C-alpha positions, 0 to 999 in steps of 0.5 A: 081776521076771523072767517074767510070764504072760499066759494065755488061749485066744486063740480068736481073738486080738484087738487087746485081747489084743495091747494087754495083751501089749504093755503087759505087755512094757513093764512086765516083763523077760519075758512068757510068753503061754500058750495054754490047751489044754482038750480039753473045750472047743470052739475055732474054731482049733486050738492050733497055729493059735492058736500060729502066729497069736500067734507071727507077731503077736508076733515083733517083741517080743524079750521075749515068748514064746508057749507051749501048755499043757494043764492048770492055769496055776498048774502052768505058773507053778510049772514055769517059775518065774513068780509073776505072772499078768497078766489084762486087764479090760474091765468090771466083769463081767470083774473079778468073774470074774477076781477069783474066778479069782485067789482060786482060783489063789492057793488052788492056789498061794499063790506066785501073784499076779494083776495086772489091767490095764484094757483101753483104752476102745476095746477094752472091748467086744471079745471073741473070742466076739463077734468070731466071731459077727460074722464068721459074719454078715459083720460088719466085724471089721477094727478089732477083730482084726489083718488076719491074724485077719480072713483066718483067720476068713474062710477058716475060715468059708468052709470051714464054710458 
């Protein structure tokens, strides 16, 4: 299989995200990490900041590219000739949500298939929203995100307080 897509907001990128991307890079020829840009959504980090972080963190993976996309992921897939979306699943709650999303994406573009990769157990409770909240209250997030993200969060939160 040529190109697969790992979509997400990555606000911020977590070790769980990186694990799914790294595993996908071993399974497929090319992986497009697609950062969603939704003007209606509030992000902690701008799309450029998220892009720069992911590019830095994934620079050693020769078959992984990082892109920004504003719009439906199925339209990105169609435009770039990809037919598979890779989605990480941490729990049954994730599965329920992702299962419905997979059906919606397939209704929008019947050529799209969604493959689920279960997270490793140690990343099962790691989610971006929880990490941001922990960081706001001074919690130790160093095992959940790469050092680059720890520093970016510290800087961002120092400015906002």
